[in-house]
PDB file as gemmi writes it, atoms N, CA and C in Angstrom:
CRYST1    1.000    1.000    1.000  90.00  90.00  90.00 P 1                      
ATOM      1  N   UNK A   1      -6.416  10.115  12.732  1.00  0.00           N  
ATOM      2  CA  UNK A   1      -6.573   8.696  12.878  1.00  0.00           C  
ATOM      3  C   UNK A   1      -8.043   8.398  12.728  1.00  0.00           C  
ATOM      4  N   UNK A   2      -8.470   7.683  11.716  1.00  0.00           N  
ATOM      5  CA  UNK A   2      -9.873   7.268  11.587  1.00  0.00           C  
ATOM      6  C   UNK A   2     -10.039   5.790  11.883  1.00  0.00           C  
ATOM      7  N   UNK A   3     -10.810   5.470  12.888  1.00  0.00           N  
ATOM      8  CA  UNK A   3     -10.988   4.102  13.329  1.00  0.00           C  
ATOM      9  C   UNK A   3     -12.422   4.042  13.968  1.00  0.00           C  
ATOM     10  N   UNK A   4     -13.239   3.135  13.476  1.00  0.00           N  
ATOM     11  CA  UNK A   4     -14.632   3.056  13.937  1.00  0.00           C  
ATOM     12  C   UNK A   4     -14.780   2.346  15.285  1.00  0.00           C  
ATOM     13  N   UNK A   5     -13.902   1.477  15.681  1.00  0.00           N  
ATOM     14  CA  UNK A   5     -13.965   0.748  16.937  1.00  0.00           C  
ATOM     15  C   UNK A   5     -13.469   1.615  18.103  1.00  0.00           C  
ATOM     16  N   UNK A   6     -14.332   1.973  19.015  1.00  0.00           N  
ATOM     17  CA  UNK A   6     -13.963   2.928  20.065  1.00  0.00           C  
ATOM     18  C   UNK A   6     -12.840   2.458  20.926  1.00  0.00           C  
ATOM     19  N   UNK A   7     -12.779   1.182  21.279  1.00  0.00           N  
ATOM     20  CA  UNK A   7     -11.673   0.730  22.144  1.00  0.00           C  
ATOM     21  C   UNK A   7     -10.342   0.773  21.393  1.00  0.00           C  
ATOM     22  N   UNK A   8     -10.365   0.412  20.123  1.00  0.00           N  
ATOM     23  CA  UNK A   8      -9.123   0.455  19.380  1.00  0.00           C  
ATOM     24  C   UNK A   8      -8.732   1.910  19.081  1.00  0.00           C  
ATOM     25  N   UNK A   9      -9.697   2.807  18.930  1.00  0.00           N  
ATOM     26  CA  UNK A   9      -9.421   4.220  18.718  1.00  0.00           C  
ATOM     27  C   UNK A   9      -8.744   4.746  20.001  1.00  0.00           C  
ATOM     28  N   UNK A  10      -9.248   4.362  21.145  1.00  0.00           N  
ATOM     29  CA  UNK A  10      -8.688   4.835  22.429  1.00  0.00           C  
ATOM     30  C   UNK A  10      -7.247   4.273  22.589  1.00  0.00           C  
ATOM     31  N   UNK A  11      -7.025   3.020  22.207  1.00  0.00           N  
ATOM     32  CA  UNK A  11      -5.698   2.475  22.324  1.00  0.00           C  
ATOM     33  C   UNK A  11      -4.699   3.204  21.442  1.00  0.00           C  
ATOM     34  N   UNK A  12      -5.117   3.495  20.203  1.00  0.00           N  
ATOM     35  CA  UNK A  12      -4.268   4.189  19.264  1.00  0.00           C  
ATOM     36  C   UNK A  12      -4.008   5.620  19.746  1.00  0.00           C  
ATOM     37  N   UNK A  13      -4.969   6.233  20.327  1.00  0.00           N  
ATOM     38  CA  UNK A  13      -4.772   7.564  20.925  1.00  0.00           C  
ATOM     39  C   UNK A  13      -3.761   7.551  22.042  1.00  0.00           C  
ATOM     40  N   UNK A  14      -3.854   6.486  22.851  1.00  0.00           N  
ATOM     41  CA  UNK A  14      -2.904   6.348  23.968  1.00  0.00           C  
ATOM     42  C   UNK A  14      -1.474   6.085  23.411  1.00  0.00           C  
ATOM     43  N   UNK A  15      -1.356   5.261  22.343  1.00  0.00           N  
ATOM     44  CA  UNK A  15      -0.054   5.069  21.725  1.00  0.00           C  
ATOM     45  C   UNK A  15       0.530   6.353  21.224  1.00  0.00           C  
ATOM     46  N   UNK A  16      -0.320   7.121  20.523  1.00  0.00           N  
ATOM     47  CA  UNK A  16       0.177   8.392  19.942  1.00  0.00           C  
ATOM     48  C   UNK A  16       0.568   9.377  21.042  1.00  0.00           C  
ATOM     49  N   UNK A  17      -0.138   9.407  22.110  1.00  0.00           N  
ATOM     50  CA  UNK A  17       0.220  10.300  23.284  1.00  0.00           C  
ATOM     51  C   UNK A  17       1.531   9.848  23.848  1.00  0.00           C  
ATOM     52  N   UNK A  18       1.679   8.546  23.988  1.00  0.00           N  
ATOM     53  CA  UNK A  18       2.923   7.986  24.566  1.00  0.00           C  
ATOM     54  C   UNK A  18       4.138   8.324  23.695  1.00  0.00           C  
ATOM     55  N   UNK A  19       3.906   8.397  22.391  1.00  0.00           N  
ATOM     56  CA  UNK A  19       4.972   8.724  21.429  1.00  0.00           C  
ATOM     57  C   UNK A  19       5.148  10.236  21.278  1.00  0.00           C  
ATOM     58  N   UNK A  20       4.290  11.009  21.924  1.00  0.00           N  
ATOM     59  CA  UNK A  20       4.429  12.460  21.869  1.00  0.00           C  
ATOM     60  C   UNK A  20       3.947  13.032  20.513  1.00  0.00           C  
ATOM     61  N   UNK A  21       2.984  12.396  19.881  1.00  0.00           N  
ATOM     62  CA  UNK A  21       2.586  12.786  18.533  1.00  0.00           C  
ATOM     63  C   UNK A  21       1.175  13.457  18.703  1.00  0.00           C  
ATOM     64  N   UNK A  22       1.052  14.715  18.294  1.00  0.00           N  
ATOM     65  CA  UNK A  22      -0.244  15.390  18.307  1.00  0.00           C  
ATOM     66  C   UNK A  22      -1.150  14.667  17.309  1.00  0.00           C  
ATOM     67  N   UNK A  23      -2.404  14.569  17.626  1.00  0.00           N  
ATOM     68  CA  UNK A  23      -3.308  13.793  16.783  1.00  0.00           C  
ATOM     69  C   UNK A  23      -4.781  14.181  16.988  1.00  0.00           C  
ATOM     70  N   UNK A  24      -5.591  13.735  16.089  1.00  0.00           N  
ATOM     71  CA  UNK A  24      -7.045  13.875  16.151  1.00  0.00           C  
ATOM     72  C   UNK A  24      -7.635  12.504  15.850  1.00  0.00           C  
ATOM     73  N   UNK A  25      -8.553  12.035  16.708  1.00  0.00           N  
ATOM     74  CA  UNK A  25      -9.179  10.734  16.491  1.00  0.00           C  
ATOM     75  C   UNK A  25     -10.618  10.953  15.952  1.00  0.00           C  
ATOM     76  N   UNK A  26     -10.998  10.233  14.930  1.00  0.00           N  
ATOM     77  CA  UNK A  26     -12.337  10.249  14.424  1.00  0.00           C  
ATOM     78  C   UNK A  26     -12.871   8.864  14.226  1.00  0.00           C  
ATOM     79  N   UNK A  27     -14.197   8.753  14.125  1.00  0.00           N  
ATOM     80  CA  UNK A  27     -14.845   7.432  14.083  1.00  0.00           C  
ATOM     81  C   UNK A  27     -15.156   6.863  12.728  1.00  0.00           C  
ATOM     82  N   UNK A  28     -14.990   7.653  11.641  1.00  0.00           N  
ATOM     83  CA  UNK A  28     -15.179   7.139  10.298  1.00  0.00           C  
ATOM     84  C   UNK A  28     -14.588   8.141   9.280  1.00  0.00           C  
ATOM     85  N   UNK A  29     -14.567   7.676   8.033  1.00  0.00           N  
ATOM     86  CA  UNK A  29     -13.937   8.479   7.010  1.00  0.00           C  
ATOM     87  C   UNK A  29     -14.564   9.840   6.750  1.00  0.00           C  
ATOM     88  N   UNK A  30     -15.876   9.909   6.916  1.00  0.00           N  
ATOM     89  CA  UNK A  30     -16.556  11.241   6.752  1.00  0.00           C  
ATOM     90  C   UNK A  30     -16.020  12.243   7.774  1.00  0.00           C  
ATOM     91  N   UNK A  31     -15.886  11.788   9.000  1.00  0.00           N  
ATOM     92  CA  UNK A  31     -15.338  12.686  10.048  1.00  0.00           C  
ATOM     93  C   UNK A  31     -13.830  13.001   9.721  1.00  0.00           C  
ATOM     94  N   UNK A  32     -13.178  12.048   9.135  1.00  0.00           N  
ATOM     95  CA  UNK A  32     -11.750  12.296   8.750  1.00  0.00           C  
ATOM     96  C   UNK A  32     -11.654  13.346   7.677  1.00  0.00           C  
ATOM     97  N   UNK A  33     -12.491  13.319   6.682  1.00  0.00           N  
ATOM     98  CA  UNK A  33     -12.508  14.308   5.656  1.00  0.00           C  
ATOM     99  C   UNK A  33     -12.816  15.702   6.203  1.00  0.00           C  
ATOM    100  N   UNK A  34     -13.780  15.712   7.140  1.00  0.00           N  
ATOM    101  CA  UNK A  34     -14.135  17.015   7.776  1.00  0.00           C  
ATOM    102  C   UNK A  34     -12.944  17.576   8.531  1.00  0.00           C  
ATOM    103  N   UNK A  35     -12.210  16.713   9.243  1.00  0.00           N  
ATOM    104  CA  UNK A  35     -11.037  17.160   9.984  1.00  0.00           C  
ATOM    105  C   UNK A  35      -9.954  17.701   9.034  1.00  0.00           C  
ATOM    106  N   UNK A  36      -9.774  17.035   7.929  1.00  0.00           N  
ATOM    107  CA  UNK A  36      -8.757  17.459   6.936  1.00  0.00           C  
ATOM    108  C   UNK A  36      -9.180  18.751   6.256  1.00  0.00           C  
ATOM    109  N   UNK A  37     -10.447  19.018   6.149  1.00  0.00           N  
ATOM    110  CA  UNK A  37     -10.914  20.270   5.591  1.00  0.00           C  
ATOM    111  C   UNK A  37     -10.675  21.476   6.563  1.00  0.00           C  
ATOM    112  N   UNK A  38     -10.625  21.151   7.836  1.00  0.00           N  
ATOM    113  CA  UNK A  38     -10.385  22.157   8.856  1.00  0.00           C  
ATOM    114  C   UNK A  38      -8.943  22.541   9.026  1.00  0.00           C  
ATOM    115  N   UNK A  39      -8.030  21.548   8.911  1.00  0.00           N  
ATOM    116  CA  UNK A  39      -6.646  21.866   9.112  1.00  0.00           C  
ATOM    117  C   UNK A  39      -5.738  20.885   8.334  1.00  0.00           C  
ATOM    118  N   UNK A  40      -4.485  21.143   8.273  1.00  0.00           N  
ATOM    119  CA  UNK A  40      -3.510  20.334   7.557  1.00  0.00           C  
ATOM    120  C   UNK A  40      -2.947  19.289   8.527  1.00  0.00           C  
ATOM    121  N   UNK A  41      -2.782  18.094   8.013  1.00  0.00           N  
ATOM    122  CA  UNK A  41      -2.160  17.018   8.840  1.00  0.00           C  
ATOM    123  C   UNK A  41      -0.895  16.549   8.113  1.00  0.00           C  
ATOM    124  N   UNK A  42       0.053  16.065   8.898  1.00  0.00           N  
ATOM    125  CA  UNK A  42       1.306  15.537   8.299  1.00  0.00           C  
ATOM    126  C   UNK A  42       1.182  14.052   7.887  1.00  0.00           C  
ATOM    127  N   UNK A  43       0.114  13.379   8.423  1.00  0.00           N  
ATOM    128  CA  UNK A  43      -0.032  11.939   8.176  1.00  0.00           C  
ATOM    129  C   UNK A  43      -1.475  11.568   8.501  1.00  0.00           C  
ATOM    130  N   UNK A  44      -2.014  10.609   7.746  1.00  0.00           N  
ATOM    131  CA  UNK A  44      -3.369  10.092   8.012  1.00  0.00           C  
ATOM    132  C   UNK A  44      -3.214   8.604   8.190  1.00  0.00           C  
ATOM    133  N   UNK A  45      -3.832   8.080   9.264  1.00  0.00           N  
ATOM    134  CA  UNK A  45      -3.923   6.625   9.485  1.00  0.00           C  
ATOM    135  C   UNK A  45      -5.396   6.312   9.463  1.00  0.00           C  
ATOM    136  N   UNK A  46      -5.807   5.343   8.664  1.00  0.00           N  
ATOM    137  CA  UNK A  46      -7.223   5.024   8.561  1.00  0.00           C  
ATOM    138  C   UNK A  46      -7.436   3.544   8.480  1.00  0.00           C  
ATOM    139  N   UNK A  47      -8.449   3.092   9.276  1.00  0.00           N  
ATOM    140  CA  UNK A  47      -8.947   1.754   9.149  1.00  0.00           C  
ATOM    141  C   UNK A  47      -9.534   1.651   7.753  1.00  0.00           C  
ATOM    142  N   UNK A  48      -9.385   0.477   7.163  1.00  0.00           N  
ATOM    143  CA  UNK A  48      -9.911   0.245   5.817  1.00  0.00           C  
ATOM    144  C   UNK A  48     -11.420   0.083   5.756  1.00  0.00           C  
ATOM    145  N   UNK A  49     -11.920  -0.697   6.749  1.00  0.00           N  
ATOM    146  CA  UNK A  49     -13.358  -1.063   6.720  1.00  0.00           C  
ATOM    147  C   UNK A  49     -14.061  -0.351   7.887  1.00  0.00           C  
ATOM    148  N   UNK A  50     -14.838   0.690   7.519  1.00  0.00           N  
ATOM    149  CA  UNK A  50     -15.605   1.444   8.534  1.00  0.00           C  
ATOM    150  C   UNK A  50     -16.982   1.741   7.964  1.00  0.00           C  
ATOM    151  N   UNK A  51     -17.964   1.956   8.824  1.00  0.00           N  
ATOM    152  CA  UNK A  51     -19.258   2.350   8.307  1.00  0.00           C  
ATOM    153  C   UNK A  51     -19.201   3.814   7.884  1.00  0.00           C  
ATOM    154  N   UNK A  52     -20.213   4.282   7.299  1.00  0.00           N  
ATOM    155  CA  UNK A  52     -20.442   5.649   6.802  1.00  0.00           C  
ATOM    156  C   UNK A  52     -19.501   5.894   5.586  1.00  0.00           C  
ATOM    157  N   UNK A  53     -18.184   5.949   5.802  1.00  0.00           N  
ATOM    158  CA  UNK A  53     -17.236   6.109   4.700  1.00  0.00           C  
ATOM    159  C   UNK A  53     -15.972   5.331   5.077  1.00  0.00           C  
ATOM    160  N   UNK A  54     -15.655   4.324   4.269  1.00  0.00           N  
ATOM    161  CA  UNK A  54     -14.506   3.490   4.598  1.00  0.00           C  
ATOM    162  C   UNK A  54     -13.204   4.159   4.246  1.00  0.00           C  
ATOM    163  N   UNK A  55     -12.082   3.568   4.697  1.00  0.00           N  
ATOM    164  CA  UNK A  55     -10.780   4.133   4.461  1.00  0.00           C  
ATOM    165  C   UNK A  55     -10.363   4.239   3.049  1.00  0.00           C  
ATOM    166  N   UNK A  56     -10.778   3.268   2.201  1.00  0.00           N  
ATOM    167  CA  UNK A  56     -10.443   3.351   0.793  1.00  0.00           C  
ATOM    168  C   UNK A  56     -11.117   4.579   0.159  1.00  0.00           C  
ATOM    169  N   UNK A  57     -12.350   4.796   0.431  1.00  0.00           N  
ATOM    170  CA  UNK A  57     -13.081   5.920  -0.135  1.00  0.00           C  
ATOM    171  C   UNK A  57     -12.539   7.256   0.403  1.00  0.00           C  
ATOM    172  N   UNK A  58     -12.145   7.233   1.688  1.00  0.00           N  
ATOM    173  CA  UNK A  58     -11.593   8.450   2.245  1.00  0.00           C  
ATOM    174  C   UNK A  58     -10.257   8.795   1.587  1.00  0.00           C  
ATOM    175  N   UNK A  59      -9.410   7.774   1.374  1.00  0.00           N  
ATOM    176  CA  UNK A  59      -8.132   7.991   0.726  1.00  0.00           C  
ATOM    177  C   UNK A  59      -8.318   8.507  -0.688  1.00  0.00           C  
ATOM    178  N   UNK A  60      -9.267   7.945  -1.446  1.00  0.00           N  
ATOM    179  CA  UNK A  60      -9.494   8.420  -2.779  1.00  0.00           C  
ATOM    180  C   UNK A  60      -9.941   9.915  -2.802  1.00  0.00           C  
ATOM    181  N   UNK A  61     -10.754  10.240  -1.841  1.00  0.00           N  
ATOM    182  CA  UNK A  61     -11.262  11.633  -1.761  1.00  0.00           C  
ATOM    183  C   UNK A  61     -10.114  12.584  -1.341  1.00  0.00           C  
ATOM    184  N   UNK A  62      -9.285  12.118  -0.450  1.00  0.00           N  
ATOM    185  CA  UNK A  62      -8.100  12.984  -0.088  1.00  0.00           C  
ATOM    186  C   UNK A  62      -7.218  13.209  -1.311  1.00  0.00           C  
ATOM    187  N   UNK A  63      -6.978  12.188  -2.033  1.00  0.00           N  
ATOM    188  CA  UNK A  63      -6.142  12.336  -3.268  1.00  0.00           C  
ATOM    189  C   UNK A  63      -6.839  13.239  -4.267  1.00  0.00           C  
ATOM    190  N   UNK A  64      -8.112  13.118  -4.435  1.00  0.00           N  
ATOM    191  CA  UNK A  64      -8.889  13.970  -5.376  1.00  0.00           C  
ATOM    192  C   UNK A  64      -8.724  15.421  -4.978  1.00  0.00           C  
ATOM    193  N   UNK A  65      -8.952  15.700  -3.676  1.00  0.00           N  
ATOM    194  CA  UNK A  65      -8.826  17.099  -3.189  1.00  0.00           C  
ATOM    195  C   UNK A  65      -7.431  17.651  -3.323  1.00  0.00           C  
ATOM    196  N   UNK A  66      -6.431  16.825  -3.098  1.00  0.00           N  
ATOM    197  CA  UNK A  66      -5.025  17.277  -3.263  1.00  0.00           C  
ATOM    198  C   UNK A  66      -4.810  17.717  -4.731  1.00  0.00           C  
ATOM    199  N   UNK A  67      -5.318  16.924  -5.656  1.00  0.00           N  
ATOM    200  CA  UNK A  67      -5.128  17.193  -7.062  1.00  0.00           C  
ATOM    201  C   UNK A  67      -5.900  18.481  -7.448  1.00  0.00           C  
ATOM    202  N   UNK A  68      -7.174  18.599  -7.040  1.00  0.00           N  
ATOM    203  CA  UNK A  68      -7.982  19.718  -7.416  1.00  0.00           C  
ATOM    204  C   UNK A  68      -7.411  21.051  -6.861  1.00  0.00           C  
ATOM    205  N   UNK A  69      -6.956  20.996  -5.625  1.00  0.00           N  
ATOM    206  CA  UNK A  69      -6.471  22.202  -4.930  1.00  0.00           C  
ATOM    207  C   UNK A  69      -4.942  22.380  -4.983  1.00  0.00           C  
ATOM    208  N   UNK A  70      -4.277  21.483  -5.743  1.00  0.00           N  
ATOM    209  CA  UNK A  70      -2.823  21.571  -5.887  1.00  0.00           C  
ATOM    210  C   UNK A  70      -2.111  21.574  -4.509  1.00  0.00           C  
ATOM    211  N   UNK A  71      -2.489  20.609  -3.679  1.00  0.00           N  
ATOM    212  CA  UNK A  71      -1.943  20.504  -2.295  1.00  0.00           C  
ATOM    213  C   UNK A  71      -0.883  19.403  -2.323  1.00  0.00           C  
ATOM    214  N   UNK A  72       0.076  19.507  -1.391  1.00  0.00           N  
ATOM    215  CA  UNK A  72       1.064  18.437  -1.282  1.00  0.00           C  
ATOM    216  C   UNK A  72       0.417  17.147  -0.817  1.00  0.00           C  
ATOM    217  N   UNK A  73       0.993  16.054  -1.227  1.00  0.00           N  
ATOM    218  CA  UNK A  73       0.497  14.693  -0.908  1.00  0.00           C  
ATOM    219  C   UNK A  73       0.805  14.377   0.566  1.00  0.00           C  
ATOM    220  N   UNK A  74      -0.251  14.090   1.285  1.00  0.00           N  
ATOM    221  CA  UNK A  74      -0.129  13.644   2.700  1.00  0.00           C  
ATOM    222  C   UNK A  74       0.002  12.088   2.705  1.00  0.00           C  
ATOM    223  N   UNK A  75       0.936  11.529   3.429  1.00  0.00           N  
ATOM    224  CA  UNK A  75       1.036  10.107   3.540  1.00  0.00           C  
ATOM    225  C   UNK A  75      -0.277   9.521   4.200  1.00  0.00           C  
ATOM    226  N   UNK A  76      -0.826   8.491   3.589  1.00  0.00           N  
ATOM    227  CA  UNK A  76      -1.983   7.759   4.140  1.00  0.00           C  
ATOM    228  C   UNK A  76      -1.554   6.359   4.452  1.00  0.00           C  
ATOM    229  N   UNK A  77      -1.735   5.985   5.741  1.00  0.00           N  
ATOM    230  CA  UNK A  77      -1.382   4.637   6.186  1.00  0.00           C  
ATOM    231  C   UNK A  77      -2.660   3.846   6.432  1.00  0.00           C  
ATOM    232  N   UNK A  78      -2.820   2.704   5.793  1.00  0.00           N  
ATOM    233  CA  UNK A  78      -4.000   1.882   5.992  1.00  0.00           C  
ATOM    234  C   UNK A  78      -3.818   1.095   7.320  1.00  0.00           C  
ATOM    235  N   UNK A  79      -4.921   0.905   7.974  1.00  0.00           N  
ATOM    236  CA  UNK A  79      -4.921   0.069   9.185  1.00  0.00           C  
ATOM    237  C   UNK A  79      -5.952  -1.013   8.956  1.00  0.00           C  
ATOM    238  N   UNK A  80      -5.498  -2.291   8.996  1.00  0.00           N  
ATOM    239  CA  UNK A  80      -6.401  -3.418   8.652  1.00  0.00           C  
ATOM    240  C   UNK A  80      -6.094  -4.628   9.453  1.00  0.00           C  
ATOM    241  N   UNK A  81      -7.134  -5.484   9.600  1.00  0.00           N  
ATOM    242  CA  UNK A  81      -6.988  -6.728  10.348  1.00  0.00           C  
ATOM    243  C   UNK A  81      -6.451  -7.800   9.481  1.00  0.00           C  
ATOM    244  N   UNK A  82      -6.612  -7.684   8.155  1.00  0.00           N  
ATOM    245  CA  UNK A  82      -6.046  -8.659   7.207  1.00  0.00           C  
ATOM    246  C   UNK A  82      -5.514  -7.970   5.987  1.00  0.00           C  
ATOM    247  N   UNK A  83      -4.494  -8.543   5.442  1.00  0.00           N  
ATOM    248  CA  UNK A  83      -3.873  -7.936   4.247  1.00  0.00           C  
ATOM    249  C   UNK A  83      -3.543  -9.053   3.256  1.00  0.00           C  
ATOM    250  N   UNK A  84      -4.524  -9.383   2.445  1.00  0.00           N  
ATOM    251  CA  UNK A  84      -4.241 -10.318   1.317  1.00  0.00           C  
ATOM    252  C   UNK A  84      -3.624  -9.510   0.190  1.00  0.00           C  
ATOM    253  N   UNK A  85      -3.248 -10.161  -0.843  1.00  0.00           N  
ATOM    254  CA  UNK A  85      -2.690  -9.482  -2.030  1.00  0.00           C  
ATOM    255  C   UNK A  85      -3.737  -8.532  -2.616  1.00  0.00           C  
ATOM    256  N   UNK A  86      -5.024  -8.981  -2.585  1.00  0.00           N  
ATOM    257  CA  UNK A  86      -6.108  -8.128  -3.077  1.00  0.00           C  
ATOM    258  C   UNK A  86      -6.283  -6.880  -2.204  1.00  0.00           C  
ATOM    259  N   UNK A  87      -6.191  -7.066  -0.868  1.00  0.00           N  
ATOM    260  CA  UNK A  87      -6.309  -5.936   0.042  1.00  0.00           C  
ATOM    261  C   UNK A  87      -5.173  -4.942  -0.179  1.00  0.00           C  
ATOM    262  N   UNK A  88      -3.955  -5.414  -0.349  1.00  0.00           N  
ATOM    263  CA  UNK A  88      -2.823  -4.527  -0.628  1.00  0.00           C  
ATOM    264  C   UNK A  88      -3.041  -3.766  -1.930  1.00  0.00           C  
ATOM    265  N   UNK A  89      -3.519  -4.419  -2.933  1.00  0.00           N  
ATOM    266  CA  UNK A  89      -3.835  -3.793  -4.243  1.00  0.00           C  
ATOM    267  C   UNK A  89      -4.872  -2.698  -4.023  1.00  0.00           C  
ATOM    268  N   UNK A  90      -5.922  -3.001  -3.293  1.00  0.00           N  
ATOM    269  CA  UNK A  90      -6.982  -2.027  -3.015  1.00  0.00           C  
ATOM    270  C   UNK A  90      -6.419  -0.785  -2.336  1.00  0.00           C  
ATOM    271  N   UNK A  91      -5.516  -1.011  -1.382  1.00  0.00           N  
ATOM    272  CA  UNK A  91      -4.939   0.090  -0.594  1.00  0.00           C  
ATOM    273  C   UNK A  91      -4.164   0.978  -1.585  1.00  0.00           C  
ATOM    274  N   UNK A  92      -3.312   0.416  -2.399  1.00  0.00           N  
ATOM    275  CA  UNK A  92      -2.459   1.174  -3.340  1.00  0.00           C  
ATOM    276  C   UNK A  92      -3.352   1.880  -4.402  1.00  0.00           C  
ATOM    277  N   UNK A  93      -4.370   1.184  -4.896  1.00  0.00           N  
ATOM    278  CA  UNK A  93      -5.251   1.845  -5.891  1.00  0.00           C  
ATOM    279  C   UNK A  93      -6.035   2.998  -5.316  1.00  0.00           C  
ATOM    280  N   UNK A  94      -6.287   2.966  -3.987  1.00  0.00           N  
ATOM    281  CA  UNK A  94      -7.034   4.070  -3.331  1.00  0.00           C  
ATOM    282  C   UNK A  94      -6.102   5.210  -3.048  1.00  0.00           C  
ATOM    283  N   UNK A  95      -4.800   5.025  -3.186  1.00  0.00           N  
ATOM    284  CA  UNK A  95      -3.845   6.110  -2.905  1.00  0.00           C  
ATOM    285  C   UNK A  95      -3.185   6.027  -1.591  1.00  0.00           C  
ATOM    286  N   UNK A  96      -3.315   4.884  -0.897  1.00  0.00           N  
ATOM    287  CA  UNK A  96      -2.664   4.684   0.411  1.00  0.00           C  
ATOM    288  C   UNK A  96      -1.213   4.350   0.147  1.00  0.00           C  
ATOM    289  N   UNK A  97      -0.344   4.770   1.085  1.00  0.00           N  
ATOM    290  CA  UNK A  97       1.127   4.618   0.908  1.00  0.00           C  
ATOM    291  C   UNK A  97       1.699   3.389   1.567  1.00  0.00           C  
ATOM    292  N   UNK A  98       1.109   2.964   2.658  1.00  0.00           N  
ATOM    293  CA  UNK A  98       1.645   1.824   3.419  1.00  0.00           C  
ATOM    294  C   UNK A  98       0.486   1.310   4.319  1.00  0.00           C  
ATOM    295  N   UNK A  99       0.769   0.272   5.062  1.00  0.00           N  
ATOM    296  CA  UNK A  99      -0.269  -0.312   5.915  1.00  0.00           C  
ATOM    297  C   UNK A  99       0.301  -0.853   7.223  1.00  0.00           C  
ATOM    298  N   UNK A 100      -0.599  -0.872   8.203  1.00  0.00           N  
ATOM    299  CA  UNK A 100      -0.341  -1.473   9.476  1.00  0.00           C  
ATOM    300  C   UNK A 100      -1.330  -2.558   9.702  1.00  0.00           C  
ATOM    301  N   UNK A 101      -0.903  -3.649  10.317  1.00  0.00           N  
ATOM    302  CA  UNK A 101      -1.822  -4.743  10.588  1.00  0.00           C  
ATOM    303  C   UNK A 101      -2.221  -4.754  12.066  1.00  0.00           C  
ATOM    304  N   UNK A 102      -3.501  -4.986  12.286  1.00  0.00           N  
ATOM    305  CA  UNK A 102      -4.005  -5.205  13.659  1.00  0.00           C  
ATOM    306  C   UNK A 102      -3.761  -6.655  14.039  1.00  0.00           C  
ATOM    307  N   UNK A 103      -3.480  -6.953  15.268  1.00  0.00           N  
ATOM    308  CA  UNK A 103      -3.334  -6.049  16.400  1.00  0.00           C  
ATOM    309  C   UNK A 103      -1.984  -5.272  16.276  1.00  0.00           C  
ATOM    310  N   UNK A 104      -2.087  -4.004  16.489  1.00  0.00           N  
ATOM    311  CA  UNK A 104      -0.942  -3.070  16.327  1.00  0.00           C  
ATOM    312  C   UNK A 104      -0.207  -2.950  17.636  1.00  0.00           C  
ATOM    313  N   UNK A 105       1.090  -2.975  17.568  1.00  0.00           N  
ATOM    314  CA  UNK A 105       1.939  -2.737  18.746  1.00  0.00           C  
ATOM    315  C   UNK A 105       2.486  -1.338  18.706  1.00  0.00           C  
ATOM    316  N   UNK A 106       2.915  -0.849  19.818  1.00  0.00           N  
ATOM    317  CA  UNK A 106       3.537   0.485  19.929  1.00  0.00           C  
ATOM    318  C   UNK A 106       4.742   0.600  19.023  1.00  0.00           C  
ATOM    319  N   UNK A 107       5.548  -0.463  19.017  1.00  0.00           N  
ATOM    320  CA  UNK A 107       6.795  -0.422  18.204  1.00  0.00           C  
ATOM    321  C   UNK A 107       6.465  -0.390  16.672  1.00  0.00           C  
ATOM    322  N   UNK A 108       5.397  -1.103  16.274  1.00  0.00           N  
ATOM    323  CA  UNK A 108       5.044  -1.076  14.849  1.00  0.00           C  
ATOM    324  C   UNK A 108       4.608   0.368  14.500  1.00  0.00           C  
ATOM    325  N   UNK A 109       3.817   0.973  15.333  1.00  0.00           N  
ATOM    326  CA  UNK A 109       3.314   2.331  15.090  1.00  0.00           C  
ATOM    327  C   UNK A 109       4.539   3.266  15.068  1.00  0.00           C  
ATOM    328  N   UNK A 110       5.412   3.147  16.024  1.00  0.00           N  
ATOM    329  CA  UNK A 110       6.622   4.001  16.064  1.00  0.00           C  
ATOM    330  C   UNK A 110       7.402   3.898  14.728  1.00  0.00           C  
ATOM    331  N   UNK A 111       7.585   2.676  14.277  1.00  0.00           N  
ATOM    332  CA  UNK A 111       8.326   2.508  13.002  1.00  0.00           C  
ATOM    333  C   UNK A 111       7.688   3.185  11.835  1.00  0.00           C  
ATOM    334  N   UNK A 112       6.392   3.108  11.682  1.00  0.00           N  
ATOM    335  CA  UNK A 112       5.692   3.747  10.603  1.00  0.00           C  
ATOM    336  C   UNK A 112       5.789   5.258  10.717  1.00  0.00           C  
ATOM    337  N   UNK A 113       5.609   5.740  11.932  1.00  0.00           N  
ATOM    338  CA  UNK A 113       5.678   7.223  12.173  1.00  0.00           C  
ATOM    339  C   UNK A 113       7.092   7.709  11.838  1.00  0.00           C  
ATOM    340  N   UNK A 114       8.115   6.997  12.210  1.00  0.00           N  
ATOM    341  CA  UNK A 114       9.454   7.423  11.929  1.00  0.00           C  
ATOM    342  C   UNK A 114       9.709   7.457  10.429  1.00  0.00           C  
ATOM    343  N   UNK A 115       9.114   6.473   9.730  1.00  0.00           N  
ATOM    344  CA  UNK A 115       9.293   6.415   8.263  1.00  0.00           C  
ATOM    345  C   UNK A 115       8.527   7.514   7.522  1.00  0.00           C  
ATOM    346  N   UNK A 116       7.346   7.857   7.956  1.00  0.00           N  
ATOM    347  CA  UNK A 116       6.453   8.652   7.141  1.00  0.00           C  
ATOM    348  C   UNK A 116       6.238  10.093   7.650  1.00  0.00           C  
ATOM    349  N   UNK A 117       6.488  10.366   8.908  1.00  0.00           N  
ATOM    350  CA  UNK A 117       6.306  11.721   9.389  1.00  0.00           C  
ATOM    351  C   UNK A 117       7.493  12.550   8.996  1.00  0.00           C  
ATOM    352  N   UNK A 118       7.253  13.878   8.688  1.00  0.00           N  
ATOM    353  CA  UNK A 118       8.421  14.721   8.419  1.00  0.00           C  
ATOM    354  C   UNK A 118       9.336  14.794   9.613  1.00  0.00           C  
ATOM    355  N   UNK A 119      10.605  14.821   9.329  1.00  0.00           N  
ATOM    356  CA  UNK A 119      11.565  14.898  10.421  1.00  0.00           C  
ATOM    357  C   UNK A 119      11.735  16.315  10.930  1.00  0.00           C  
ATOM    358  N   UNK A 120      11.839  16.533  12.253  1.00  0.00           N  
ATOM    359  CA  UNK A 120      12.045  17.881  12.733  1.00  0.00           C  
ATOM    360  C   UNK A 120      13.429  18.386  12.313  1.00  0.00           C  
ATOM    361  N   UNK A 121      13.572  19.697  12.153  1.00  0.00           N  
ATOM    362  CA  UNK A 121      14.837  20.255  11.714  1.00  0.00           C  
ATOM    363  C   UNK A 121      15.932  20.036  12.753  1.00  0.00           C  
TER     364      UNK A 121                                                      
END                                                                             
């Protein structure tokens, strides 16, 4: 989970803990790419607008690395405060698969996780 706002990052961490989902929280896309280089994740959630490296750039780099290293595609979920038609287009062009709108509720997050996380056997 990449989110630059510390309070929102803490809230999302609490939501993920409540749902029993293992996770790693980072403050920007650069930290997200470093985390992905260290280990494999089943899902990435990223704020679209962050300093250092935004979610769009992070998603494009994840997709580039997947192609270069022949890795399976990880679902990337955009997290944004607004979603105009242009924003949705930017998400898709960057390689994001879906989006969540802020303010996020526990139930919205649960729904996205159920849809995009691999199901246990």
